[in-house]
C-alpha positions as CSV (number, residue, x, y, z in Angstrom):
1,M,0.3,0.0,0.2
2,S,3.3,2.0,0.0
3,G,3.7,4.7,-2.6
4,R,0.3,6.8,-4.1
5,S,-1.9,7.7,-1.2
6,T,-5.7,7.3,-2.6
7,P,-8.4,8.6,-0.1
8,S,-11.4,6.5,0.8
9,R,-14.4,5.6,3.2
10,T,-13.7,2.3,2.8
11,G,-9.2,2.2,2.9
12,P,-6.8,2.9,4.8
13,P,-3.9,5.7,4.2
14,A,-1.1,4.5,1.9
15,E,1.7,3.6,4.4
16,T,5.3,3.1,2.6
17,G,6.8,0.0,2.8
18,T,3.6,-2.1,2.3
19,T,3.0,-4.9,0.2
20,A,-0.4,-5.3,0.4
21,V,-1.6,-4.8,-3.2
22,G,-5.1,-3.1,-4.4
23,R,-7.2,-1.3,-1.8
24,P,-7.9,-2.1,1.7
25,P,-11.2,-4.5,2.2
26,R,-14.3,-2.8,2.8
27,P,-15.7,-3.3,6.4
28,P,-19.2,-4.4,7.5
29,M,-21.5,-1.7,7.5
30,G,-22.2,-0.4,11.6
31,P,-23.2,2.4,13.5
32,G,-21.9,5.0,11.8
33,R,-20.2,3.9,8.8
34,G,-19.6,5.5,5.8
35,G,-22.0,3.6,2.5
36,P,-21.9,4.7,-1.0
37,F,-23.9,8.1,-0.2
38,A,-23.1,8.4,3.5
39,G,-22.0,12.1,4.7
40,M,-24.7,13.9,2.1
41,N,-27.2,14.8,5.1
42,V,-24.6,15.6,7.5
43,P,-25.6,18.5,10.0
44,A,-24.2,21.6,9.5
45,E,-20.7,22.7,10.4
46,K,-21.0,25.2,13.6
47,A,-20.6,28.8,13.1
48,L,-16.7,29.8,11.8
49,N,-14.6,30.2,15.1
50,F,-12.9,33.2,13.2
51,W,-10.2,35.0,15.4
52,P,-8.6,31.5,17.0
53,S,-8.4,30.2,13.1
54,A,-7.1,33.1,12.3
55,R,-4.5,33.7,14.3
56,R,-3.7,29.7,13.5
57,L,-3.5,30.9,9.8
58,L,-1.1,33.2,10.4
59,G,1.1,30.9,12.7
60,T,1.7,29.1,9.4
61,L,4.1,31.7,8.5
62,R,6.1,31.5,11.6
63,P,8.9,30.0,9.7
64,E,9.2,33.3,7.0
65,R,9.6,35.7,9.9
66,A,12.9,37.1,8.6
67,W,11.3,37.1,4.6
68,L,8.2,38.5,6.4
69,V,10.5,41.7,8.2
70,L,12.1,41.9,4.3
71,V,8.3,42.1,3.2
72,I,7.7,45.3,5.7
73,V,10.5,47.0,4.5
74,L,10.1,47.2,1.3
75,S,6.4,48.0,2.2
76,V,7.5,50.9,4.2
77,A,9.9,52.1,2.0
78,A,7.7,51.9,-1.4
79,V,4.5,53.7,0.8
80,A,6.8,56.2,1.7
81,L,7.9,57.4,-1.6
82,S,4.3,57.2,-2.8
83,V,3.0,59.7,-0.3
84,I,5.8,61.8,-0.8
85,G,4.3,62.3,-4.6
86,P,0.9,64.0,-4.0
87,R,3.3,66.5,-2.3
88,L,5.8,66.7,-4.9
89,L,2.4,67.1,-7.7
90,G,0.7,70.2,-5.5
91,E,4.4,71.5,-5.4
92,G,4.0,71.9,-9.2
93,T,0.4,73.5,-9.7
94,N,1.8,75.8,-6.9
95,I,4.5,76.5,-9.3
96,I,2.0,76.6,-12.3
97,F,-0.9,78.3,-10.4
98,A,2.1,81.5,-9.4
99,G,3.2,81.6,-12.7
100,V,-0.2,82.2,-14.2
101,V,-0.7,84.7,-11.5
102,S,2.2,86.4,-11.1
103,R,2.3,86.7,-15.0
104,D,-1.0,89.2,-15.0
105,L,1.0,91.1,-12.5
106,P,3.2,94.4,-13.0
107,A,6.9,93.6,-13.3
108,G,9.4,95.2,-11.5
109,A,7.0,95.7,-8.6
110,S,8.2,93.4,-5.5
111,K,5.5,91.0,-4.0
112,D,5.1,93.0,-0.8
113,E,4.3,96.1,-3.4
114,V,1.5,93.8,-5.3
115,I,0.0,93.1,-1.5
116,A,-0.4,96.3,-0.4
117,G,-1.7,97.7,-3.6
118,L,-4.5,94.8,-3.4
119,R,-5.3,95.8,0.7
120,A,-5.6,99.5,-0.5
121,A,-7.9,99.1,-3.5
122,G,-10.0,96.8,-0.8
123,Q,-9.1,93.5,-2.2
124,D,-8.3,91.6,0.9
125,S,-9.3,88.2,-0.3
126,Q,-7.3,88.7,-3.1
127,A,-4.2,90.0,-1.0
128,D,-4.8,87.3,1.3
129,M,-3.9,84.3,-1.7
130,L,-1.2,86.5,-2.7
131,G,0.2,86.4,0.2
132,A,0.3,82.4,1.0
133,M,2.0,82.2,-2.7
134,T,5.6,82.4,-3.6
135,L,5.9,84.5,-7.2
136,T,7.7,86.9,-8.8
137,P,5.0,89.5,-10.0
138,G,5.7,89.6,-13.8
139,T,8.1,86.6,-14.1
140,G,5.3,83.5,-15.1
141,I,5.8,80.1,-15.2
142,D,9.1,78.8,-13.6
143,F,9.6,75.8,-16.2
144,T,12.8,75.2,-14.7
145,A,11.5,74.8,-11.6
146,L,8.3,72.7,-12.6
147,A,10.7,70.0,-14.3
148,S,12.9,69.5,-11.4
149,V,9.9,69.1,-9.5
150,L,8.2,66.8,-11.8
151,L,11.6,64.8,-12.2
152,W,11.9,64.0,-8.4
153,A,7.7,62.9,-9.1
154,L,8.5,60.5,-11.6
155,A,11.5,59.0,-10.0
156,L,9.8,58.7,-6.6
157,Y,6.9,56.5,-8.1
158,V,9.3,54.6,-10.2
159,L,11.1,53.8,-7.2
160,A,7.9,53.1,-5.5
161,S,6.4,50.6,-7.9
162,A,10.3,49.0,-8.0
163,F,9.7,48.4,-4.5
164,M,6.1,47.1,-4.6
165,W,7.0,44.5,-7.2
166,V,10.2,43.2,-5.4
167,Q,7.8,43.0,-2.2
168,A,4.9,41.6,-4.1
169,Y,8.0,38.4,-5.3
170,V,9.1,38.0,-2.1
171,L,5.7,37.5,-0.5
172,N,4.8,35.3,-3.5
173,G,7.4,32.9,-2.2
174,V,6.6,33.6,1.3
175,V,2.8,32.4,0.5
176,Q,3.4,29.3,-1.8
177,R,6.4,27.8,0.9
178,T,4.0,28.3,3.3
179,V,1.2,26.5,1.5
180,Y,4.0,23.6,0.0
181,R,4.3,23.3,4.1
182,L,0.3,22.9,4.6
183,R,0.2,20.4,2.0
184,E,2.8,18.7,2.8
185,R,1.6,18.6,6.5
186,I,-1.9,16.8,5.2
187,E,-0.5,14.4,2.8
188,A,1.1,13.4,6.0
189,K,-1.7,13.5,8.2
190,I,-3.5,11.1,6.3
191,N,-0.8,8.5,5.7
192,R,-1.1,8.7,10.1
193,L,-5.4,9.0,10.4
194,P,-7.1,5.8,10.9
195,L,-9.6,3.5,8.7
196,R,-12.1,4.8,10.9
197,Y,-11.7,8.3,9.6
198,F,-12.1,7.1,6.1
199,D,-14.9,5.7,7.0
200,S,-16.7,8.3,8.6
201,I,-16.3,10.7,5.8
202,Q,-17.0,11.6,2.0
203,R,-13.9,10.9,-0.6
204,G,-15.0,14.2,-2.4
205,E,-15.0,15.9,0.5
206,L,-11.4,15.3,1.9
207,L,-10.5,15.6,-1.8
208,S,-12.0,19.6,-1.4
209,R,-10.2,20.1,1.7
210,V,-7.1,19.1,0.4
211,T,-7.3,21.0,-3.3
212,N,-10.3,23.5,-3.1
213,D,-9.7,24.5,0.0
214,V,-6.1,24.9,0.4
215,D,-6.2,26.8,-2.9
216,N,-8.2,29.6,-1.3
217,I,-6.2,30.0,1.5
218,S,-3.1,30.0,-0.8
219,Q,-5.4,33.2,-2.7
220,S,-6.0,34.5,0.8
221,L,-2.9,34.9,2.4
222,Q,-1.7,36.4,-1.3
223,Q,-3.7,39.0,-1.4
224,S,-4.8,39.5,1.9
225,I,-1.3,40.2,3.6
226,S,0.2,42.4,0.8
227,Q,-3.1,44.6,0.7
228,A,-2.9,44.8,5.3
229,V,0.5,45.8,5.2
230,T,0.5,48.0,2.5
231,S,-3.1,49.8,3.1
232,L,-2.0,49.9,6.8
233,L,0.8,51.7,6.4
234,T,0.0,54.0,3.6
235,V,-3.1,55.3,6.1
236,F,-0.7,55.9,8.6
237,G,1.6,57.7,6.0
238,V,-1.1,59.5,4.3
239,L,-2.5,60.5,8.0
240,L,0.9,62.0,8.8
241,M,0.9,64.0,5.9
242,M,-2.0,65.3,5.9
243,F,-2.1,66.7,9.5
244,L,1.4,68.5,8.1
245,L,-0.7,70.3,5.1
246,S,-4.1,71.1,7.2
247,P,-5.0,69.5,10.7
248,T,-8.4,70.7,9.9
249,L,-8.8,68.9,6.5
250,A,-7.3,66.0,8.1
251,V,-9.8,66.2,10.8
252,I,-12.8,66.0,8.3
253,A,-10.9,62.6,7.1
254,L,-10.5,60.8,10.4
255,V,-14.1,61.2,10.3
256,T,-13.7,57.5,7.5
257,V,-12.6,55.7,10.0
258,P,-15.3,54.8,12.5
259,L,-17.5,54.8,9.8
260,T,-15.3,52.4,8.0
261,L,-14.8,50.2,10.8
262,V,-18.8,49.9,11.9
263,T,-20.0,49.7,8.4
264,T,-17.4,46.8,7.6
265,A,-17.9,44.9,11.1
266,V,-22.2,45.1,10.0
267,I,-21.6,43.8,6.8
268,A,-18.7,41.2,7.7
269,K,-20.6,39.6,10.5
270,R,-23.6,38.6,7.9
271,S,-21.5,37.5,5.6
272,Q,-19.3,35.1,7.9
273,K,-21.4,32.7,8.6
274,L,-22.1,32.6,4.7
275,F,-19.0,31.6,3.6
276,V,-18.4,28.8,6.0
277,A,-21.2,27.1,4.4
278,Q,-19.9,28.0,0.9
279,W,-17.5,25.9,1.6
280,K,-19.2,23.0,3.3
281,H,-21.5,22.9,0.3
282,T,-18.5,23.1,-2.2
283,G,-17.3,19.8,-0.2
284,E,-20.6,18.2,0.0
285,L,-20.7,18.7,-3.9
286,N,-17.5,17.4,-5.2
287,G,-18.5,14.5,-2.7
288,Q,-21.7,14.0,-4.6
289,I,-20.3,14.5,-8.4
290,E,-17.3,12.1,-7.1
291,E,-19.8,9.3,-6.0
292,T,-21.9,9.4,-8.8
293,Y,-18.9,9.5,-11.3
294,T,-17.4,6.5,-9.9
295,G,-20.5,4.5,-9.7
296,H,-22.0,6.1,-13.5
297,A,-22.7,2.3,-14.6
298,L,-24.6,1.9,-12.0
299,V,-26.7,5.1,-12.0
300,K,-27.3,4.2,-15.8
301,V,-28.5,0.4,-14.7
302,F,-30.6,1.0,-12.3
303,G,-32.2,4.4,-14.0
304,R,-31.4,6.2,-11.5
305,Q,-30.3,9.4,-13.8
306,Q,-33.1,11.6,-12.7
307,E,-33.1,11.5,-9.0
308,V,-29.0,11.6,-9.0
309,G,-29.6,14.7,-11.3
310,E,-32.2,16.0,-9.0
311,R,-30.0,15.9,-6.1
312,F,-27.1,17.4,-8.0
313,R,-29.8,20.4,-8.8
314,Q,-30.8,20.5,-5.1
315,K,-26.9,20.7,-3.9
316,N,-26.0,23.2,-6.7
317,A,-28.9,25.2,-5.5
318,E,-27.8,25.6,-2.0
319,L,-24.3,26.3,-3.4
320,Y,-25.3,28.7,-5.4
321,Q,-27.7,30.6,-2.3
322,A,-24.9,30.2,-0.3
323,S,-22.2,31.6,-2.9
324,F,-24.4,34.3,-4.2
325,G,-25.4,35.4,-0.4
326,A,-21.7,35.6,0.5
327,Q,-20.4,37.6,-2.3
328,F,-23.2,39.8,-2.7
329,I,-23.1,40.9,1.1
330,S,-19.4,41.1,1.5
331,G,-19.5,42.6,-2.1
332,L,-21.4,45.6,-0.5
333,I,-18.0,46.6,1.5
334,M,-16.5,48.4,-1.2
335,P,-19.5,50.7,-2.4
336,A,-20.1,51.4,1.5
337,M,-17.0,52.3,1.6
338,T,-16.5,54.4,-1.7
339,F,-19.7,56.3,-0.6
340,I,-18.4,57.0,2.6
341,G,-15.0,58.6,0.5
342,N,-17.3,60.7,-1.8
343,L,-18.9,61.9,1.3
344,V,-15.6,63.4,2.5
345,Y,-14.3,64.3,-0.9
346,V,-17.0,66.8,-0.6
347,G,-16.5,68.2,2.4
348,I,-12.5,68.3,1.6
349,A,-13.1,70.1,-1.5
350,V,-15.6,72.8,0.2
351,V,-13.5,73.4,3.2
352,G,-10.2,73.6,1.1
353,G,-11.4,76.0,-1.4
354,L,-12.7,78.4,1.7
355,Q,-9.1,78.1,3.2
356,V,-7.4,78.8,-0.2
357,A,-9.5,82.1,-0.8
358,S,-8.7,83.3,2.5
359,G,-5.0,82.5,2.1
360,A,-4.8,79.9,5.0
361,M,-3.4,77.3,2.1
362,Q,-2.3,77.3,-1.6
363,L,-3.9,76.0,-4.3
364,G,-1.2,72.9,-5.0
365,D,-1.5,72.3,-1.4
366,V,-5.5,71.6,-1.3
367,Q,-4.8,69.3,-4.4
368,A,-2.4,67.6,-2.8
369,F,-4.5,66.9,0.2
370,I,-7.6,65.6,-2.3
371,Q,-5.3,63.5,-3.7
372,Y,-4.3,62.3,0.0
373,S,-7.7,62.1,0.7
374,R,-8.2,59.7,-2.1
375,Q,-5.1,57.6,-0.9
376,F,-6.3,57.4,2.6
377,T,-10.2,56.4,1.7
378,M,-8.7,53.8,-0.8
379,P,-6.8,51.3,1.4
380,L,-9.9,51.8,4.2
381,A,-12.5,50.4,1.8
382,Q,-9.2,47.9,0.4
383,L,-9.0,46.8,3.7
384,G,-13.1,46.5,4.3
385,S,-13.3,44.1,1.1
386,M,-10.3,42.8,2.3
387,A,-12.9,41.1,5.1
388,N,-14.2,39.3,1.9
389,L,-11.5,37.8,1.3
390,L,-10.3,36.7,4.9
391,Q,-13.2,35.4,5.9
392,S,-13.3,33.1,3.2
393,G,-9.5,32.0,3.6
394,V,-10.3,31.6,7.4
395,A,-13.4,29.5,6.7
396,S,-11.5,26.8,4.7
397,A,-8.6,27.5,6.8
398,E,-11.1,26.0,9.4
399,R,-12.0,23.1,7.2
400,V,-8.3,22.0,7.0
401,F,-7.3,22.1,10.7
402,S,-10.0,20.3,11.5
403,L,-8.1,17.7,9.5
404,L,-5.0,18.4,11.0
405,D,-6.6,17.8,14.4
406,E,-8.0,14.6,13.5
407,P,-6.6,11.8,16.2
408,E,-4.3,9.8,14.5
409,E,-3.3,6.3,14.7
410,S,-1.2,5.1,18.0
411,P,2.3,5.9,18.0
412,E,4.8,3.7,15.9
413,A,6.8,1.2,18.0
414,V,10.6,1.1,17.2
415,G,10.8,-2.7,17.4
416,S,11.1,-5.1,14.4
417,V,10.0,-9.1,13.2
418,P,13.1,-11.5,13.2
419,A,14.5,-11.5,10.0
420,G,13.7,-14.5,8.1
421,G,10.0,-15.3,10.0
422,R,8.0,-18.0,8.1
423,G,5.0,-16.2,9.5
424,R,3.6,-18.1,12.8
425,L,0.3,-15.4,13.4
426,V,-1.4,-16.2,16.5
427,F,-5.1,-14.7,17.6
428,E,-5.1,-14.2,21.7
429,N,-8.4,-13.5,23.0
430,V,-8.6,-10.8,20.2
431,S,-11.7,-8.3,20.6
432,F,-12.4,-5.8,18.7
433,S,-15.9,-3.7,17.6
434,Y,-16.5,-0.9,15.3
435,S,-18.7,0.8,17.7
436,P,-18.3,0.3,21.5
437,D,-22.3,-0.5,21.6
438,K,-22.1,-3.1,19.1
439,P,-19.5,-5.8,20.1
440,L,-18.3,-7.7,16.9
441,I,-15.2,-9.9,17.7
442,S,-14.9,-11.5,21.5
443,S,-12.2,-13.4,22.7
444,L,-10.9,-14.7,19.5
445,S,-8.3,-17.0,19.6
446,L,-6.7,-18.7,16.7
447,V,-2.7,-19.9,15.5
448,A,-1.9,-20.1,12.0
449,E,1.3,-22.2,11.4
450,P,4.2,-21.4,8.9
451,G,3.2,-22.8,5.7
452,Q,-0.2,-23.3,6.2
453,T,-3.3,-22.1,4.5
454,V,-6.7,-20.5,6.8
455,A,-9.3,-19.9,4.5
456,I,-12.0,-18.2,6.2
457,V,-15.4,-18.1,5.2
458,G,-19.1,-16.9,6.4
459,P,-22.1,-15.0,5.9
460,T,-21.4,-11.4,5.3
461,G,-20.9,-8.9,7.9
462,A,-19.5,-12.3,10.1
463,G,-16.2,-10.3,10.4
464,K,-14.3,-12.1,8.0
465,T,-12.2,-9.0,6.5
466,T,-12.6,-7.4,9.9
467,L,-10.0,-10.3,11.0
468,V,-7.8,-9.2,8.2
469,N,-7.8,-5.9,8.8
470,L,-6.9,-6.6,12.4
471,M,-3.8,-8.4,11.2
472,M,-2.7,-5.4,9.1
473,R,-3.6,-3.2,11.9
474,F,-5.6,-1.0,9.8
475,Y,-7.6,-0.8,13.5
476,E,-6.3,-1.3,16.8
477,L,-7.7,-4.0,19.0
478,D,-10.1,-3.9,21.7
479,A,-8.4,-6.3,24.1
480,G,-6.3,-9.3,23.5
481,R,-3.1,-9.4,20.9
482,I,-2.2,-10.5,18.4
483,T,1.7,-11.9,17.5
484,L,3.8,-12.4,14.3
485,D,6.5,-15.1,14.6
486,G,6.0,-14.5,18.8
487,V,6.5,-10.7,18.4
488,D,2.9,-8.5,19.2
489,V,2.3,-6.4,16.3
490,T,1.5,-3.6,18.6
491,A,5.5,-3.4,19.2
492,V,6.8,-3.2,15.8
493,S,6.4,-0.3,13.1
494,R,3.3,-0.5,10.8
495,R,5.4,-0.2,7.9
496,E,7.9,-3.5,9.3
497,L,4.3,-5.5,9.8
498,R,2.7,-4.7,6.5
499,S,6.3,-5.3,5.1
500,R,5.9,-8.9,6.1
501,M,1.8,-9.0,4.6
502,G,0.7,-9.4,1.1
503,M,-2.7,-8.5,-0.2
504,V,-4.9,-9.3,-2.7
505,L,-8.1,-7.8,-2.6
506,Q,-11.5,-8.6,-4.6
507,D,-11.7,-4.8,-5.2
508,T,-8.8,-4.0,-7.2
509,W,-6.0,-1.0,-7.5
510,L,-3.7,-0.1,-10.6
511,F,-2.4,3.4,-10.7
512,G,-1.7,5.1,-14.0
513,G,1.3,3.8,-14.9
514,T,2.5,0.9,-17.3
515,I,2.5,-2.6,-16.8
516,R,5.7,-2.9,-15.6
517,D,5.3,-0.4,-13.2
518,N,2.2,-1.9,-11.8
519,I,3.8,-5.0,-11.0
520,A,6.9,-3.8,-9.8
521,Y,5.2,-1.6,-7.3
522,G,5.0,-4.8,-4.8
523,R,8.9,-4.8,-4.6
524,P,10.1,-1.7,-6.5
525,T,13.7,-3.1,-6.2
526,A,13.0,-6.1,-8.4
527,T,15.0,-7.1,-11.4
528,E,13.2,-7.2,-15.2
529,D,13.2,-11.1,-15.2
530,E,11.9,-11.1,-11.7
531,I,8.9,-9.0,-12.8
532,L,8.8,-11.5,-16.0
533,E,8.8,-14.6,-13.8
534,A,5.8,-13.4,-11.9
535,A,3.8,-11.9,-14.7
536,Q,4.5,-15.6,-16.5
537,A,3.4,-17.7,-12.6
538,T,0.1,-15.7,-12.7
539,Y,-0.6,-15.6,-16.5
540,V,-0.6,-12.1,-17.1
541,D,2.3,-12.4,-19.3
542,R,-0.6,-14.6,-21.7
543,F,-2.8,-11.2,-22.2
544,V,0.5,-8.7,-22.1
545,H,1.6,-10.1,-25.5
546,S,-2.2,-9.1,-26.8
547,L,-1.2,-5.4,-26.2
548,P,-0.3,-3.1,-28.4
549,E,2.7,-2.2,-26.3
550,G,3.5,-5.3,-24.0
551,Y,4.7,-4.4,-21.0
552,D,5.0,-0.8,-21.9
553,T,1.2,-0.5,-22.4
554,V,0.5,2.7,-20.2
555,L,-3.3,1.7,-18.1
556,E,-5.6,4.8,-17.7
557,D,-8.1,6.1,-15.3
558,E,-7.3,2.7,-12.5
559,G,-6.5,0.2,-15.4
560,S,-9.9,1.3,-17.4
561,N,-8.3,-0.1,-21.0
562,V,-8.1,-3.7,-19.5
563,S,-10.8,-5.7,-18.2
564,A,-11.9,-6.7,-14.5
565,G,-10.8,-10.2,-14.4
566,E,-7.0,-8.8,-16.0
567,K,-6.7,-6.2,-13.3
568,Q,-7.4,-8.8,-10.6
569,L,-4.2,-10.7,-12.1
570,L,-2.2,-7.9,-12.0
571,T,-3.1,-7.7,-8.3
572,I,-1.7,-11.0,-8.2
573,A,1.6,-10.7,-10.0
574,R,2.0,-7.6,-8.1
575,A,1.7,-9.8,-4.9
576,F,3.5,-12.8,-6.4
577,L,6.7,-10.4,-6.9
578,A,6.4,-8.9,-3.7
579,R,7.1,-12.4,-2.0
580,P,5.7,-11.9,1.9
581,S,6.1,-14.0,4.6
582,V,2.1,-13.4,5.1
583,L,-0.4,-13.8,2.2
584,I,-4.0,-12.2,2.5
585,L,-6.4,-13.4,-0.3
586,D,-10.2,-11.7,0.0
587,E,-11.7,-12.8,-2.9
588,A,-9.0,-12.1,-5.0
589,T,-10.0,-14.7,-8.0
590,S,-13.5,-13.6,-8.1
591,S,-13.4,-11.6,-11.0
592,V,-11.8,-14.0,-13.0
593,D,-13.4,-16.7,-15.5
594,T,-13.5,-20.3,-14.7
595,R,-11.2,-21.5,-16.2
596,T,-8.5,-19.0,-15.8
597,E,-9.5,-19.1,-12.0
598,V,-7.9,-22.9,-12.2
599,L,-4.5,-21.7,-13.5
600,V,-4.2,-18.8,-11.0
601,Q,-5.2,-21.3,-8.1
602,Q,-1.9,-23.2,-9.2
603,A,-0.1,-20.2,-9.4
604,M,-1.6,-19.3,-6.0
605,S,-0.5,-22.7,-4.8
606,A,3.1,-22.1,-5.7
607,L,2.5,-18.2,-4.2
608,R,1.6,-19.6,-0.5
609,S,4.5,-22.2,-0.8
610,D,6.1,-22.1,2.8
611,R,3.9,-19.4,3.7
612,T,1.3,-18.3,6.3
613,S,-2.0,-17.5,3.7
614,F,-5.4,-16.0,4.4
615,V,-7.9,-16.5,2.4
616,I,-11.3,-15.2,2.4
617,A,-13.7,-16.8,-0.3
618,H,-17.5,-17.0,-0.4
619,R,-17.4,-19.5,-3.3
620,L,-16.4,-22.8,-1.3
621,S,-14.9,-24.6,-4.4
622,T,-11.9,-22.7,-4.2
623,I,-10.8,-23.5,-1.0
624,R,-11.1,-27.2,-0.9
625,D,-7.6,-28.1,-0.7
626,A,-7.0,-25.3,2.6
627,D,-5.5,-26.8,5.5
628,L,-7.6,-25.3,8.0
629,I,-10.9,-23.7,7.4
630,L,-12.3,-21.2,9.8
631,V,-16.7,-20.8,9.9
632,M,-17.4,-17.2,11.5
633,E,-20.6,-16.1,12.2
634,S,-21.4,-13.0,14.1
635,G,-17.7,-11.9,14.9
636,Q,-16.9,-15.7,16.6
637,I,-15.2,-19.3,14.8
638,V,-18.1,-21.4,15.4
639,E,-16.4,-24.0,13.5
640,Q,-12.8,-24.9,12.3
641,G,-11.3,-27.6,10.4
642,T,-10.4,-29.4,7.0
643,H,-13.3,-29.6,4.3
644,T,-13.8,-33.3,4.8
645,S,-14.2,-32.7,8.4
646,L,-16.6,-29.7,8.3
647,L,-19.0,-31.4,6.0
648,A,-18.6,-34.2,8.0
649,A,-20.1,-32.6,10.8
650,G,-22.9,-31.3,9.6
651,G,-22.8,-28.1,10.8
652,A,-22.4,-24.2,9.6
653,Y,-20.1,-25.2,6.7
654,A,-21.9,-28.4,5.7
655,R,-25.1,-26.1,5.1
656,L,-23.5,-23.3,3.3
657,Y,-21.3,-25.7,1.2
658,E,-25.1,-27.4,0.5
659,A,-26.5,-23.9,-0.1
660,Q,-23.7,-23.5,-2.8
661,F,-23.9,-26.7,-4.4
662,A,-26.6,-29.0,-3.3
663,A,-29.8,-27.5,-3.1
664,P,-31.9,-26.8,-5.7
665,V,-33.8,-22.8,-6.3
666,A,-36.2,-22.4,-3.2
667,E,-38.9,-20.4,-2.9
668,V,-38.7,-17.4,-1.2
């Protein structure tokens, strides 16, 4: 089971070094266990716990502290240069306006003489305005000074843009490395989760957390960090410049702050729950699509397209409503901020015009202040709209964190099975249940000697597959112990344990690769000759030569370009190549035809030589030659013996055998 990890509701996470072949067996259904469409009507998630989740999300950036400091330094430099720009442009406006006014004044007169003449003529307002200006009567526009100011402004904006570009580059690296580590944590977590977790969650829901939610976190971090740092620095820098220009106008601009905070808080509170619902419905819709696609053949066979389509439309409508509501309500933040900014703009324009007329300010200073007011309200609006993105990202982060917080398998041991062990497996008073209130296996004991073939039969739900799951430690025992070659399986690592076991399942699993690669999955270090030997022994070689590319044929979509029986032969060849100490065959020949089954049985006989083998079979004809047959009912071994002795006893095995081979079709 090593290598590629394929999350499933009915299978455990992949673990490196395991030689099991195929998907893990499907445990019997019980209370709370996942069926084909389990989890579609799960209760709604609790409301987003925003601040703890947001702090935890920011905590994932801790390894990037040094780079974040550099991001802040670059942002400070860029914002500082950008903030100085409007002041320089205001100086340019002052030069132009002063030149236009001075051109109409008498040449040779001083500024004081012109002002005195205006006051004598009763034109005090014009005298006050000229008093605030720097000009020489009759000279016109000073283009040299104007060019110098404009060149300085251009240089500042170019440098600011360069700093912002470098900041964006560094920040992109910070976010992508953070998300990279987060994906690694998720992958490692999946490999440490017990099989119980995959029994309780939809595959599509899990995939949505690993893909959609992580991508949303990446986008949210990328945009929100950049906007937050730049916007906050811009607000403080612009506010400082506004107070230097005019404290009166600065106070008017500050009115936007409480209005912005109140408006953002009211809108964000309403959209918060909708964002949680949006990503919840996204996961559920993905789960439904994945299940429908996986079982599309059965959907068509039973004519359930209409019902499936109706369920899809219902779930899609729920996602639409949640997404529309979240985006619409949170989208009100920017228009609201723009409206508040326009009100402030009107106030600044009116009061600033009066101050220019009174000589308290120059025209260029008012122009610069109006630019600053735009620069002041814009980051406030960005901070408000960022709440939209941040809520969505934190909602996704909470879903990912809930996965990372799931209880894991018990800690790994450091012991090992003795080298050369032949696979003596002993169950000592083993008890296990999927649900505490519904016992399944109770005080079960058995001994499987090396080289012995143990067949397990019984009705569906008797605990046959559960028994082999316990051998592989896909589940932990409630009581008792299992030993392999005298060593308690809990005293060795799962990798060590599973490297001694091979499993061939009814539900085959092949990955996208060549036939050679799929066989070699059982033992990656195998030579070409060993791969060919395994293929010939399991009759894979017979059908491979009929394929266009032979062993280099690439399997598509989990082997959709080969038949079900051929896929099963490939998984048997994989187990043959692994040559484990303990072999588990769970309905391993159920998908092959009768003639091929005979051939495979011969191959399996060679494979089982000197190895402990457990064979789960419903077709009793396949286990007649087993050394020991265990008959299970309700988690208990009710009979054990050879095929002949159990038939002679006339008990449960005999009834099963007669039901398959001797009894006519009975009326119900």
